[in-house]
VOFI-474721 format. One record per atom (N, C-alpha, C, O, CB): residue in one letter; x negated, y negated, z negated. Coordinates in steps of 0.1 Angstrom, whole numbers, padded with zeros to 4 digits, always signed. Atoms other than C-alpha are relative to their C-alpha. Glycine has a CB too. Layout:
AXYZ;...
//
This chain:
M+0002+0015+0001;M-0057+0088+0055;M+0011-0007+0008;M+0011-0006+0020;M-0014-0005+0005;I-0012+0006-0006;I-0024+0070+0062;I-0003-0013+0008;I+0004-0015+0018;I+0011-0001-0010;T+0003+0013-0005;T-0039+0036+0070;T+0010-0010-0005;T+0022-0006-0008;T+0000-0001+0016;C-0010+0010+0006;C-0023+0003+0058;C+0011-0003+0009;C+0022-0005+0004;C-0008-0013-0004;L-0011+0003-0009;L-0003-0004+0089;L+0010+0012+0000;L+0022+0010+0001;L-0005-0002+0014;G-0009-0012+0000;G+0010+0032+0088;G+0008+0000-0013;G+0020+0003-0013;G-0008+0013+0000;D-0007+0001+0013;D+0019+0028+0051;D+0011-0010+0000;D+0021-0008-0005;D-0011-0002-0011;A-0009+0011+0001;A+0036-0005+0055;A+0011+0000+0011;A+0022-0004+0008;A-0008-0013+0000;F-0009+0002-0011;F+0052-0003+0089;F+0004+0013+0007;F+0015+0014+0013;F-0006-0009+0010;F-0003-0013-0007;F+0051+0033+0102;F-0001+0012-0009;F-0009+0021-0006;F-0009+0001+0012;P+0001-0012+0009;P+0056+0057+0073;P+0004+0013+0007;P+0000+0024+0003;P+0008-0002-0013;E-0005-0012-0007;E+0074+0081+0097;E-0012+0006+0007;E-0011+0018+0010;E+0011-0004+0010;V+0012-0006-0007;V+0040+0086+0115;V-0008+0008-0010;V-0012+0019-0007;V-0009-0012+0005;G+0007-0008+0011;G+0024+0097+0082;G+0008+0013-0002;G+0002+0024-0004;G-0001-0007-0012;V-0008-0012+0003;V+0053+0121+0076;V-0001+0010+0012;V-0003+0022+0009;V+0015-0004-0002;A+0001-0009-0012;A+0051+0135+0112;A-0014+0006+0000;A-0015+0018+0004;A+0002-0008+0013;T+0014-0006+0000;T+0013+0140+0108;T-0001+0011-0010;T-0006+0022-0007;T-0010-0011-0004;V+0000-0010+0011;V+0017+0159+0075;V+0008+0012+0005;V+0004+0024+0003;V+0006-0005-0013;R-0009-0011-0004;R+0046+0180+0090;R-0008+0008+0011;R-0007+0021+0011;R+0013-0005+0006;L+0008-0007-0011;L+0024+0188+0121;L-0011+0009-0006;L-0013+0020-0002;L-0005-0010+0010;L+0012-0007+0005;L-0007+0198+0101;L+0005+0012-0008;L-0001+0023-0008;L-0008-0009-0009;Q-0005-0011+0008;Q+0014+0219+0077;Q+0005+0012+0009;Q+0003+0023+0006;Q+0010-0004-0010;R-0005-0010-0009;R+0030+0237+0106;R-0011+0008+0006;R-0009+0020+0009;R+0008-0007+0011;L+0011-0007-0006;L-0004+0246+0119;L-0008+0007-0011;L-0019+0012-0009;L-0009-0010+0007;G+0006-0008+0011;G-0013+0261+0085;G-0011-0008-0008;G-0019-0002-0015;G-0007+0012+0006;I+0010+0008+0007;I-0034+0232+0071;I+0006-0005-0013;I+0018-0010-0013;I-0004-0012+0009;E-0004+0006+0013;E-0031+0223+0034;E-0004-0014+0000;E-0015-0018+0001;E-0006+0008-0012;V+0002+0014+0000;V-0027+0186+0031;V+0000-0007-0014;V+0009-0004-0021;V+0011-0007+0009;D+0001+0008+0013;D-0038+0164+0002;D+0001-0015+0004;D-0005-0019+0014;D-0014+0003-0008;F-0001+0014-0002;F-0029+0127+0000;F-0004-0008-0012;F+0003-0010-0021;F+0015-0003+0004;P+0005+0008+0011;P-0050+0106-0023;P+0007-0013-0002;P+0007-0022+0007;P-0015-0003+0002;K-0009+0011+0001;K-0027+0080-0037;K-0008-0013-0002;K-0002-0024-0001;K+0009+0002-0012;A+0008+0012+0003;A-0055+0056-0046;A-0006-0007+0013;A-0012-0017+0012;A-0012+0003-0009;Q+0006+0006-0012;Q-0064+0049-0009;Q+0006-0013+0003;Q+0018-0015+0000;Q+0002+0010+0012;T-0005+0013-0004;T-0061+0014+0004;T-0005-0003+0014;T-0008+0006+0022;T-0006-0011-0010;C+0006+0004-0013;C-0072-0006+0035;C-0014+0005+0001;C-0022+0005-0009;C+0001-0015+0002;C+0014-0005-0002;C-0104+0008+0050;C-0010-0012+0001;C-0022-0010+0000;C-0001+0008+0013;G+0008+0012-0001;G-0117-0028+0053;G-0003-0005+0014;G-0010-0015+0016;G-0013+0003-0006;Q+0003+0005-0014;Q-0116-0032+0091;Q+0004-0014+0002;Q-0003-0021+0009;Q+0008+0009+0009;P-0003+0014-0003;P-0097-0065+0091;P-0011-0010-0006;P-0014-0020+0000;P+0013-0004-0007;H+0011+0008+0006;H-0124-0080+0068;H-0013+0001+0008;H-0019-0009+0011;H-0003+0005-0015;F+0012-0002-0009;F-0152-0065+0089;F+0001-0008+0013;F-0008-0014+0017;F-0002+0015+0003;N-0002+0006-0013;N-0137-0078+0121;N+0000-0015-0001;N-0004-0023+0009;N+0013+0004+0007;S+0000+0015+0002;S-0134-0113+0106;S-0013-0005-0006;S-0014-0017-0008;S+0012-0003-0010;G+0013+0004+0005;G-0170-0114+0094;G-0002+0000-0015;G-0013-0004-0019;G-0002-0013+0005;F+0002-0001+0015;F-0164-0108+0057;F-0005+0013-0004;F+0002+0022-0009;F+0014-0003-0007;H+0006-0013+0002;H-0188-0080+0054;H-0002+0004-0015;H-0001+0016-0018;H-0013+0001+0007;D+0001-0003+0015;D-0192-0082+0016;D+0013+0006-0004;D+0013+0016-0012;D-0004-0012-0008;D-0013-0005+0004;D-0155-0077+0012;D+0003+0014+0007;D+0008+0023+0001;D+0011-0010+0004;A-0002-0013-0007;A-0155-0049+0038;A-0008+0011-0007;A-0004+0022-0008;A-0005-0001+0015;C+0008-0010+0007;C-0183-0032+0018;C+0007+0004-0013;C+0007+0016-0017;C-0014-0006-0004;D-0007-0003+0013;D-0162-0034-0014;D+0011+0011+0004;D+0013+0021-0004;D+0007-0012-0006;L-0010-0010-0004;L-0133-0016+0004;L-0005+0013+0005;L+0000+0023+0003;L+0009-0007+0011;A+0006-0012-0005;A-0156+0008+0021;A-0005+0009-0012;A-0003+0021-0012;A-0012-0003+0009;R+0005-0007+0012;R-0171+0018-0013;R+0013+0007-0007;R+0012+0019-0011;R-0007-0009-0011;H-0013-0005+0006;H-0135+0023-0027;H+0005+0012+0008;H+0008+0023+0003;H+0011-0011-0001;T-0004-0010-0009;T-0126+0044+0003;T-0009+0013-0001;T-0004+0024-0001;T+0001-0004+0015;I+0009-0011+0002;I-0157+0065+0000;I+0002+0008-0013;I+0002+0020-0014;I-0015-0005+0001;E-0003-0006+0013;E-0149+0071-0037;E+0013+0009+0001;E+0013+0020-0004;E+0001-0010-0011;V-0013-0007+0000;V-0113+0081-0030;V-0001+0013+0008;V+0006+0023+0004;V+0010-0010+0007;F+0001-0012-0008;F-0123+0106-0003;F-0013+0008-0003;F-0018+0014+0006;F+0002-0004+0015;D+0012-0006+0003;D-0153+0119-0021;D+0003+0015-0004;D+0005+0019-0015;D-0007-0007-0012;S-0002-0015+0001;S-0149+0157-0016;S-0006+0007+0012;S-0013+0000+0020;S+0016+0003-0002;E+0005-0008-0012;E-0158+0184+0009;E+0011+0001+0010;E+0009+0008+0020;E-0005+0013-0005;Q-0011-0001-0010;Q-0124+0181+0026;Q-0002-0009+0012;Q-0008-0020+0012;Q+0013-0004-0007;M+0000+0008-0012;M-0120+0169+0061;M+0011-0011-0002;M+0021-0009-0009;M+0003+0008+0013;V-0009+0011+0001;V-0102+0135+0064;V+0006-0002+0014;V-0001-0004+0024;V-0007-0013-0005;V-0007+0002-0013;V-0076+0132+0092;V+0009-0013-0001;V+0016-0015-0010;V+0009+0012+0003;T-0007+0012+0000;T-0061+0099+0102;T+0007-0002+0013;T+0001+0000+0024;T-0009-0012-0003;P-0007+0003-0012;P-0034+0090+0128;P-0003-0014+0006;P+0006-0021+0010;P+0015+0002-0002;S+0004+0013-0004;S-0054+0060+0138;S-0015+0000+0005;S-0024+0003-0002;S+0001-0010-0011;G+0014+0000-0006;G-0084+0057+0162;G-0008-0012-0006;G-0020-0011-0008;G+0001-0001+0015;S+0007+0012+0005;S-0092+0022+0148;S-0006+0002-0014;S-0017-0001-0016;S+0009-0012+0000;C+0005-0003+0013;C-0095+0033+0112;C-0011+0011+0000;C-0020+0011-0007;C+0012+0004-0010;A+0010-0011-0001;A-0114+0065+0122;A-0013-0007+0005;A-0023-0003+0000;A+0005+0011+0010;A+0012+0006-0006;A-0138+0043+0142;A-0007-0009-0011;A-0019-0009-0012;A+0003-0009+0012;M+0006+0008+0010;M-0143+0020+0112;M-0008+0009-0010;M-0019+0005-0013;M+0011-0008-0008;V+0007-0009+0009;V-0152+0049+0089;V-0012+0007+0007;V-0023+0007+0001;V+0010+0011-0005;K+0011-0008-0007;K-0173+0068+0115;K-0011-0009+0005;K-0023-0004+0005;K+0006+0008+0011;L+0010+0009-0007;L-0191+0039+0132;L-0005-0011-0008;L-0017-0014-0008;L+0006-0005+0013;E+0004+0013+0007;E-0191+0009+0109;E-0005+0003-0015;E-0013-0005-0019;E+0011-0009+0000;Y+0004-0003+0014;Y-0194+0024+0074;Y-0015+0002-0001;Y-0022-0004-0009;Y+0008+0012-0006;P+0014-0002+0001;P-0229+0038+0080;P-0008-0013+0003;P-0019-0015-0004;P-0004+0011+0009;A+0008+0012-0003;A-0240+0005+0095;A+0001-0010-0011;A-0009-0018-0013;A+0006-0006+0013;L-0001+0010+0011;L-0226-0016+0066;L-0010+0003-0011;L-0014-0007-0017;L+0014+0001-0005;F+0008-0003+0011;F-0248+0003+0042;F-0014+0004+0004;F-0021+0012-0002;F+0006+0011-0008;H+0013-0004-0006;H-0280+0005+0063;H-0011-0004-0009;H-0022+0002-0008;H-0002-0006+0014;R+0011+0004+0009;R-0300-0012+0035;R+0001+0007-0014;R-0007+0004-0022;R+0000-0015-0001;D-0003-0006+0013;D-0286+0009+0007;D+0000+0015+0002;D+0010+0021+0006;D+0013-0005-0007;R+0002-0015-0004;R-0299+0045+0009;R+0011+0008-0007;R+0016+0018+0000;R-0014+0004-0005;T-0009-0008+0007;T-0275+0059-0017;T+0014-0001+0007;T+0020+0009+0010;T+0002-0004-0015;W-0013+0002-0006;W-0243+0044-0002;W+0000+0004+0015;W+0010+0009+0020;W+0005-0014-0001;K+0001-0005-0014;K-0256+0051+0034;K+0002+0015+0001;K+0009+0019+0010;K-0014-0004+0005;K-0002-0015+0000;K-0258+0088+0026;K+0014+0004-0002;K+0019+0013+0004;K-0009+0006-0011;R-0014-0003+0002;R-0223+0088+0012;R+0009-0004+0011;R+0018+0003+0015;R+0005-0007-0013;A-0008+0005-0012;A-0210+0068+0042;A-0002+0010+0011;A+0008+0013+0018;A-0005-0014+0004;D+0003-0010-0011;D-0227+0093+0066;D+0008+0012-0003;D+0014+0018+0007;D-0015+0003+0000;D-0008-0012+0004;D-0210+0121+0047;D+0015-0001+0004;D+0021+0008+0010;D-0002+0004-0015;L-0014+0003-0003;L-0175+0106+0050;L+0002-0001+0015;L+0012+0004+0020;L+0005-0012-0008;A-0001+0001-0015;A-0181+0097+0086;A+0000+0013+0007;A+0008+0015+0016;A-0012-0009+0005;A+0001-0014-0007;A-0190+0133+0095;A+0013+0008-0003;A+0016+0017+0005;A-0012+0007-0006;R-0012-0008+0003;R-0158+0146+0078;R+0013-0007+0005;R+0024-0001+0004;R+0001+0001-0015;T-0012+0007-0004;T-0134+0120+0093;T+0003+0002+0014;T-0006+0002+0023;T-0002-0015-0003;H-0004-0002-0014;H-0114+0127+0124;H+0013-0007+0003;H+0023-0006-0005;H+0002+0015+0003;E-0013+0005-0006;E-0087+0109+0144;E+0008+0012+0003;E+0003+0023+0006;E-0002-0009+0012;L-0008-0012-0001;L-0057+0132+0147;L-0002+0008+0012;L-0004+0020+0011;L+0015-0005+0000;S+0002-0008-0012;S-0061+0142+0183;S-0013+0007+0001;S-0015+0018+0006;S+0002-0008+0013;D+0014-0006+0001;D-0098+0148+0177;D+0000+0012-0009;D-0006+0023-0005;D-0010-0010-0005;F-0001-0012+0009;F-0090+0171+0148;F+0007+0011+0006;F+0002+0023+0005;F+0007-0005-0013;L-0008-0011-0006;L-0064+0191+0167;L-0008+0007+0011;L-0009+0019+0012;L+0013-0006+0005;V+0006-0005-0012;V-0084+0195+0199;V-0014+0005-0002;V-0018+0016+0003;V+0000-0010+0012;N+0014-0004+0001;N-0120+0196+0189;N-0004+0007-0013;N-0014+0014-0013;N-0008-0013+0000;V+0003-0008+0013;V-0119+0210+0153;V+0009+0012+0000;V+0003+0023-0002;V+0003-0009-0012;L-0008-0012+0000;L-0089+0233+0154;L+0000+0008+0013;L+0004+0019+0013;L+0014-0004-0004;K+0000-0006-0013;K-0094+0240+0191;K+0015+0004+0004;K+0017+0015+0010;K-0009+0013+0000;C-0014-0002-0003;C-0056+0237+0196;C+0005-0011+0008;C+0006-0022+0004;C+0008+0002-0014;E-0006+0010-0009;E-0041+0219+0225;E+0016+0002+0001;E+0023-0008+0004;E-0006+0001+0014;D-0014-0002+0000;D-0006+0235+0224;D+0004+0002-0015;D+0002+0013-0021;D+0004+0013+0008;V-0003-0001+0014;V+0008+0228+0189;V+0015+0004-0002;V+0020+0004-0013;V-0002-0014-0006;G-0014-0005+0001;G+0043+0242+0197;G+0010-0011+0000;G+0021-0009-0005;G+0001+0009-0012;A-0009+0012+0001;A+0059+0208+0202;A+0009+0000+0012;A+0006+0006+0023;A-0008-0013+0000;R-0010+0001-0011;R+0090+0201+0223;R+0006-0015-0001;R+0009-0019-0012;R+0011+0010-0001;Y-0007+0014+0000;Y+0103+0166+0234;Y+0005-0001+0014;Y-0002-0001+0024;Y-0011-0011-0003;E-0006+0001-0013;E+0128+0162+0261;E+0000-0015+0004;E+0006-0023-0003;E+0015+0005+0000;G+0000+0014-0005;G+0123+0130+0282;G-0012-0003+0008;G-0022+0005+0010;G+0001-0009-0012;K+0011+0006-0008;K+0100+0109+0303;K-0009-0009-0009;K-0003-0018-0015;K+0005-0007+0013;A+0009+0008+0009;A+0069+0094+0286;A-0012-0004+0008;A-0016+0002+0017;A-0003+0007-0013;T+0013+0005-0005;T+0038+0074+0295;T-0009-0002-0012;T-0005-0004-0023;T+0002-0012+0009;Y+0010+0000+0010;Y+0006+0072+0275;Y-0009-0013+0001;Y-0015-0015+0011;Y-0008+0012-0001;H+0009+0011+0001;H-0013+0040+0264;H-0012+0004-0008;H-0011+0009-0019;H+0007-0012-0006;M+0012-0003+0006;M-0049+0046+0255;M-0005-0011-0009;M-0008-0022-0005;M-0011+0004+0010;S+0004+0010+0010;S-0059+0028+0223;S-0015-0003+0002;S-0023+0007+0005;S+0003+0004-0014;C+0013+0004-0002;C-0092+0009+0226;C-0011+0008-0008;C-0021+0012-0003;C-0002-0015-0002;H+0010-0006+0008;H-0110+0025+0197;H-0002+0015+0003;H-0013+0020-0002;H+0005-0001-0015;L+0002-0014-0004;L-0106+0060+0212;L-0013+0000+0009;L-0020+0010+0008;L+0012+0006+0007;R+0012+0000-0009;R-0133+0050+0237;R-0012-0001-0009;R-0022+0006-0006;R+0000-0013+0009;G+0012+0000+0009;G-0157+0041+0209;G-0003+0013-0007;G-0014+0016-0010;G+0002-0011-0011;L+0002-0013+0006;L-0151+0075+0194;L-0003+0011+0011;L-0005+0022+0007;L+0013+0004-0007;G+0003-0010-0011;G-0156+0092+0228;G+0012+0009+0003;G+0010+0020+0008;G-0012+0008-0003;L-0012-0008-0002;L-0120+0105+0229;L+0008-0004+0012;L+0017-0012+0011;L+0009+0000-0013;F-0006+0005-0013;F-0110+0101+0265;F+0011+0009+0005;F+0020+0005+0012;F-0010-0001+0010;R-0009-0009-0006;R-0089+0132+0271;R+0009+0007-0010;R+0019+0013-0006;R-0007+0011+0007;E-0007-0008+0010;E-0076+0146+0238;E+0015-0002-0001;E+0022+0007-0001;E-0007-0002-0013;P-0015+0002+0001;P-0042+0129+0235;P+0008+0005+0012;P+0018+0011+0010;P+0003-0014-0002;E-0007-0005-0012;E-0033+0137+0270;E+0000+0015+0001;E+0010+0021+0006;E-0006-0006+0013;C+0001-0015+0000;C-0044+0173+0267;C+0012+0005-0009;C+0018+0015-0005;C-0013+0005-0006;L-0011-0004+0009;L-0019+0176+0238;L+0013-0003+0006;L+0023+0006+0005;L-0002-0007-0014;L-0013+0003-0006;L+0009+0158+0256;L+0004+0008+0012;L+0015+0011+0014;L+0000-0015+0004;Q-0003-0008-0012;Q+0006+0178+0287;Q+0005+0014-0003;Q+0011+0021+0005;Q-0013+0002+0009;R-0005-0013+0004;R+0015+0209+0267;R+0012-0001-0009;R+0017+0009-0014;R-0011+0007-0008;V-0013+0002+0007;V+0046+0195+0251;V+0011+0004+0009;V+0013-0001+0020;V+0002-0015-0005;K-0011-0006-0009;K+0076+0215+0264;K+0011-0011+0001;K+0015-0017-0008;K+0005+0013-0007;G-0011+0009-0003;G+0102+0194+0281;G-0004-0014+0002;G+0004-0023+0007;G+0010+0000-0012;L+0005+0013-0002;L+0080+0163+0283;L-0005-0002+0014;L-0014+0005+0018;L-0010-0003-0011;E+0005+0004-0013;E+0075+0147+0317;E-0010-0012-0003;E-0005-0023-0006;E+0011-0004+0010;L+0010+0010+0003;L+0042+0127+0313;L-0003-0008+0013;L-0008-0002+0023;L-0012+0006-0006;I+0002+0008-0012;I+0040+0098+0338;I-0013-0009-0002;I-0014-0015-0012;I+0012-0009+0003;E+0013+0007+0001;E+0006+0082+0345;E+0003-0015-0001;E+0011-0021+0006;E-0009+0003+0012;L-0001+0014+0002;L+0003+0046+0333;L-0011-0008+0007;L-0022-0005+0005;L+0000-0004-0015;E+0010+0009-0007;E-0014+0020+0355;E-0008-0007-0010;E-0003-0013-0019;E+0007-0009+0010;R+0009+0007+0009;R-0045+0006+0337;R+0003+0004-0014;R+0004-0004-0024;R+0001-0015+0001;A-0003-0006+0013;A-0037+0029+0308;A-0010-0003-0011;A-0007-0004-0023;A+0002+0015+0001;D+0010+0002+0010;D-0070+0022+0291;D-0003-0015-0003;D-0013-0018-0010;D-0013+0007+0005;E+0001+0015+0002;E-0066-0016+0291;E+0006-0004-0013;E+0017+0001-0016;E+0006-0008+0012;C-0005+0005+0014;C-0062-0033+0257;C+0014-0006+0001;C+0017-0013+0011;C-0010-0010-0006;C-0014+0006+0000;C-0026-0042+0248;C+0000-0014-0006;C+0010-0021-0005;C+0009+0009-0009;G+0000+0013+0005;G-0038-0074+0232;G+0000-0002-0015;G-0001-0013-0020;G+0010-0008+0006;F-0001+0001+0014;F-0034-0066+0196;F-0014-0003-0007;F-0016-0014-0012;F+0006+0013-0007;G+0014+0002+0004;G-0071-0062+0186;G-0001-0005-0015;G-0010-0013-0018;G-0006-0010+0009;G+0001+0004+0013;G-0064-0067+0149;G+0002-0015-0002;G+0013-0020+0002;G-0013+0004-0007;S-0001+0014+0002;S-0071-0103+0140;S-0001-0008+0013;S+0002-0020+0013;S-0011-0005-0009;F+0001+0007-0013;F-0076-0111+0177;F+0014-0006+0004;F+0015-0017+0009;F-0005+0010+0011;A-0014+0005-0003;A-0038-0114+0181;A+0004-0013-0007;A+0012-0021-0003;A+0010+0011-0003;V-0003+0012+0008;V-0037-0140+0153;V-0008-0012+0005;V-0003-0023+0005;V-0003+0003-0014;R+0009+0011-0004;R-0067-0160+0165;R+0003-0005+0014;R+0002-0017+0017;R-0014+0004-0001;Y-0002+0004-0014;Y-0058-0160+0202;Y+0014+0005+0005;Y+0014+0014+0014;Y-0011+0006+0009;P-0014-0005-0004;P-0020-0156+0205;P+0003-0001+0014;P+0011+0007+0020;P+0010-0007-0009;G-0004+0002-0014;G-0018-0170+0240;G-0006+0011+0008;G+0001+0017+0017;G-0006-0013+0004;I+0006-0010-0008;I-0043-0145+0254;I+0006+0014-0004;I+0009+0022+0005;I-0016+0001-0003;S-0006-0012+0004;S-0029-0117+0233;S+0014+0002+0006;S+0017+0013+0010;S+0001+0001-0015;G-0013-0001-0006;G+0006-0124+0245;G+0000+0003+0015;G+0008+0011+0019;G+0008-0013-0002;A+0002-0003-0014;A-0005-0124+0281;A-0004+0015+0003;A+0001+0021+0012;A-0010-0009+0007;M+0005-0014-0002;M-0022-0090+0277;M+0011+0010-0003;M+0013+0019+0004;M-0012+0002-0010;V-0011-0009+0003;V+0008-0074+0260;V+0011-0001+0011;V+0018+0009+0013;V+0006-0002-0014;R-0010+0001-0011;R+0031-0088+0287;R-0004+0008+0012;R+0005+0015+0018;R+0001-0015+0004;D+0005-0009-0011;D+0009-0071+0314;D+0002+0014-0003;D+0007+0022+0005;D-0014-0003+0003;K-0001-0014+0004;K+0009-0039+0294;K+0015+0004+0001;K+0018+0015+0006;K-0005+0002-0014;A-0014-0004-0001;A+0047-0039+0291;A+0005+0001+0014;A+0014+0009+0017;A+0009-0011-0008;T-0004-0001-0014;T+0051-0046+0328;T-0004+0013+0006;T+0004+0020+0013;T-0006-0011+0008;F+0004-0013-0006;F+0031-0015+0337;F+0008+0011-0007;F+0011+0021+0000;F-0015+0002-0003;I-0008-0011+0007;I+0050+0006+0311;I+0014+0001+0006;I+0018+0012+0009;I+0001-0004-0015;E-0014+0000-0006;E+0084-0004+0325;E+0000+0005+0014;E+0009+0011+0019;E+0007-0013-0001;K+0002-0004-0014;K+0071+0002+0360;K+0000+0015+0002;K+0004+0020+0012;K-0013-0005+0006;T+0000-0014-0001;T+0067+0039+0352;T+0014+0007+0000;T+0016+0018+0004;T-0008+0006-0012;G-0013-0006+0001;G+0104+0044+0345;G+0001+0009-0012;G+0011+0017-0013;G+0004+0007+0012;A+0000-0009+0011;A+0095+0062+0313;A+0010-0005-0011;A+0013-0017-0012;A-0014+0001-0006;D-0009+0004+0011;D+0119+0063+0283;D-0009-0004-0013;D-0004-0011-0021;D+0009+0012-0004;V+0008+0001+0012;V+0090+0063+0258;V-0015-0003+0004;V-0020+0002+0014;V+0000+0013-0009;V+0015+0002-0001;V+0054+0049+0256;V-0006+0005-0013;V-0002+0002-0024;V-0003-0015+0002;I+0007-0007+0011;I+0031+0069+0234;I-0014-0006-0002;I-0021-0009+0007;I-0001+0015+0002;A+0014+0005+0003;A+0000+0055+0216;A-0004+0008-0013;A+0003+0015-0019;A+0001-0015-0003;T+0006-0007+0011;T-0023+0067+0188;T-0004-0009-0011;T-0010-0005-0021;T-0012+0008+0004;D+0004+0010+0010;D-0027+0035+0168;D+0013-0008-0004;D+0020-0013+0005;D-0011-0009+0005;A-0012+0008+0005;A-0001+0016+0146;A-0001-0014+0006;A+0009-0020+0008;A+0000+0001-0015;G+0001+0014-0005;G-0015-0017+0158;G+0005-0001+0014;G+0012-0011+0017;G-0015-0004-0001;C-0005+0000-0013;C-0009-0009+0194;C+0016+0002+0001;C+0023-0005+0008;C-0006+0011+0009;L-0014-0002+0001;L+0026+0004+0186;L+0008-0012-0004;L+0018-0016+0002;L+0003+0012-0010;M-0007+0012+0005;M+0035-0027+0166;M+0000-0011+0011;M+0011-0017+0013;M-0007-0005-0012;N+0001+0010-0010;N+0023-0050+0194;N+0009+0003+0012;N+0017-0006+0016;N-0014-0002+0004;I-0007-0003-0012;I+0038-0032+0223;I+0015+0001-0003;I+0023-0004+0005;I-0005+0014+0006;A-0014-0001+0004;A+0071-0023+0205;A+0006-0013-0002;A+0018-0016+0002;A+0001+0009-0012;G-0005+0013+0002;G+0075-0058+0194;G+0003-0008+0012;G+0014-0014+0013;G-0010-0008-0009;Y-0003+0008-0013;Y+0072-0073+0229;Y+0011+0007+0007;Y+0020-0001+0012;Y-0013+0001+0008;L-0011-0007-0007;L+0095-0046+0244;L+0013-0003-0006;L+0023-0005+0001;L-0003+0015+0000;R-0013+0003+0007;R+0121-0053+0217;R+0005-0014+0003;R+0016-0017+0006;R-0002+0002-0015;R-0004+0013-0002;R+0120-0090+0222;R+0004-0002+0015;R+0013-0011+0018;R-0012-0010-0003;K-0004+0001-0014;K+0123-0085+0260;K+0013+0007+0003;K+0019+0005+0013;K-0011+0007+0008;G-0012-0007-0002;G+0153-0063+0255;G-0001+0013+0008;G+0008+0018+0014;G+0010-0009+0007;S+0003-0012-0008;S+0136-0033+0271;S+0006+0012-0007;S+0008+0013-0019;S-0015+0002+0001;R-0005-0013+0005;R+0151+0002+0267;R-0011+0010-0004;R-0008+0020-0010;R+0009+0007+0010;V+0011-0009+0002;V+0116+0017+0264;V-0003+0000-0015;V-0005-0011-0021;V-0012-0003+0008;R+0003-0001+0014;R+0108+0030+0229;R-0015+0003-0001;R-0021+0009+0008;R+0008+0011-0007;A+0015-0002+0003;A+0072+0031+0214;A-0001+0010-0011;A+0005+0008-0022;A-0007-0013-0003;L+0001-0011+0010;L+0063+0063+0195;L-0015+0003-0001;L-0023+0002+0008;L+0008+0012+0004;H+0014-0005+0003;H+0031+0076+0179;H-0001+0014+0005;H+0009+0022+0006;H-0003-0001-0015;L+0003-0014-0004;L+0015+0108+0192;L+0005+0010-0010;L+0011+0020-0006;L-0015+0002+0003;A-0005-0009+0010;A+0023+0124+0159;A+0015+0003+0000;A+0019+0014-0003;A-0005-0005-0014;E-0015-0002+0000;E+0060+0118+0163;E+0004+0009+0011;E+0015+0016+0011;E+0007-0014+0001;I-0003-0009-0012;I+0060+0136+0197;I-0005+0014-0004;I+0003+0024-0001;I-0008-0005+0012;L+0005-0013+0003;L+0039+0165+0184;L+0006+0006-0013;L+0007+0019-0014;L-0015-0001-0002;G-0005-0005+0013;G+0054+0168+0149;G+0014+0005+0000;G+0019+0009-0010;G-0001-0011-0010;
//
C-alpha cells in the first residue's frame, strides 16, 4: 500500500520499500486500483465518504496476503478506524477486521512479523530520528530505532522531544497553520541542534512538513524515509 502522499510526492519511498522487501525474499504485489485510504475524509468528519473509500480499499486488498505500508498514519487508519467505521454493519465489519489484521506498517512488518532487525543496510552519515505520531497509536515505540541501530555506517543521534508532533497532522496543518508552523519550527530547531546530516521519519506527511520547513530555512539537513535508509 503506497499511500496517496507516497504516490504523489514520495514515489522513491515506494521503490525503496519494494527493493527492501524483495531483498529479504518477499514477493511483492502492487494492486493498481488502490487509492486514498480515506483518512483525510475521516479526520475532517466526512465519515460517509471515508466509508466509501474504506470499502474500495477493502475490495482492492481482498486476499490472504499481508499488506505492508510505509506509513504509520495509513496503517493506523486501516487497523484502528476501519473496524470502527463499520461497527453497525456486520458484513463490512468482518471484512474490515480481516484487512486490519493483515495490515502492517513497514517497521512493524520487519521487526515483529519477519523477526528481522538487521536488514543488511548501510548508510554512511549522521542521522536523527523523528517519531511519527500514529506509531504510538499502533504501539510501535521501538521498531524503527531497532532497525536504524543496525544500519552499518550510520551514527544515530538522539533527538530531543523526538516523539513530539511535527505539526502536520493531516488537515490540522491547513486548519491551524499558525500552530502547525510553530510546531514544525520547534521540531526543526531540535533537529539542527543534533548536528545530523539527515532526519529520518516513517510517514510521508511528517517528511513533507519537516523537509519543507528545512528547505525554506536554507538548512543543510535532508529528510529521508526509513525505507530509503534501509533499502
